[in-house]
C-alpha positions as CSV (number, residue, x, y, z in Angstrom):
1,M,-72.4,40.0,20.6
2,N,-69.8,37.5,19.6
3,K,-69.9,35.1,16.6
4,E,-71.5,32.2,18.6
5,Q,-74.2,34.5,20.0
6,F,-74.9,35.8,16.5
7,K,-75.3,32.4,15.0
8,K,-77.5,31.3,17.9
9,W,-79.7,34.4,17.3
10,R,-80.0,33.5,13.6
11,K,-80.9,29.9,14.3
12,K,-83.4,30.9,17.1
13,H,-85.3,32.8,14.4
14,N,-85.0,30.0,11.9
15,F,-83.2,32.3,9.4
16,S,-81.0,31.0,6.7
17,Q,-77.9,33.1,6.1
18,S,-79.7,34.7,3.2
19,E,-82.8,35.5,5.2
20,A,-80.7,37.0,8.0
21,A,-78.9,39.1,5.5
22,I,-82.1,40.4,3.9
23,T,-83.6,41.1,7.4
24,L,-80.5,43.0,8.6
25,G,-79.9,44.7,5.2
26,L,-76.6,43.0,4.6
27,K,-75.0,40.8,2.0
28,R,-75.0,37.1,2.8
29,R,-71.2,37.1,2.7
30,M,-71.2,39.5,5.7
31,I,-73.3,37.0,7.7
32,Q,-70.8,34.3,6.9
33,Y,-67.9,36.6,8.1
34,Y,-69.7,37.5,11.3
35,E,-70.4,33.8,12.0
36,K,-66.8,32.8,11.3
37,G,-65.3,35.9,13.1
38,K,-62.9,36.2,10.2
39,K,-62.6,37.6,6.7
40,G,-59.6,35.7,5.3
41,E,-57.0,36.2,7.9
42,K,-58.5,39.4,9.3
43,D,-60.7,39.3,12.4
44,V,-64.2,40.6,11.9
45,K,-66.2,42.0,14.9
46,I,-69.9,42.3,14.8
47,P,-70.8,46.1,15.0
48,K,-73.0,47.4,17.7
49,Y,-75.6,48.5,15.3
50,I,-76.0,44.9,14.1
51,K,-76.4,43.8,17.8
52,L,-79.1,46.5,18.3
53,A,-80.9,45.4,15.1
54,C,-80.9,41.8,16.3
55,E,-82.4,43.0,19.7
56,A,-85.0,45.0,17.9
57,I,-86.1,42.0,15.8
58,D,-86.3,40.0,19.0
59,L,-88.6,42.6,20.6
60,K,-90.7,42.9,17.5
61,K,-91.3,39.1,17.5
62,K,-92.1,39.1,21.2
63,L,-94.6,41.9,20.7
64,K,-96.3,40.1,17.9
65,K,-96.8,37.0,20.2
66,M,-98.4,39.2,22.8
67,I,-101.0,40.6,20.4
């Protein structure tokens, strides 16, 4: 998952950065770093476990719609 995909995921679920942070168990600042792809001058990559958490949230929402 790259920074554009992450931001698209957040917006698809109508999450603010703060709501995404709470949902994923992160600080809001980390959401900002992931969306920028940088922390200062240092590149920041989105860890696989965050991608998996995003996919799990997608599945959970799809299942709720089916019920």
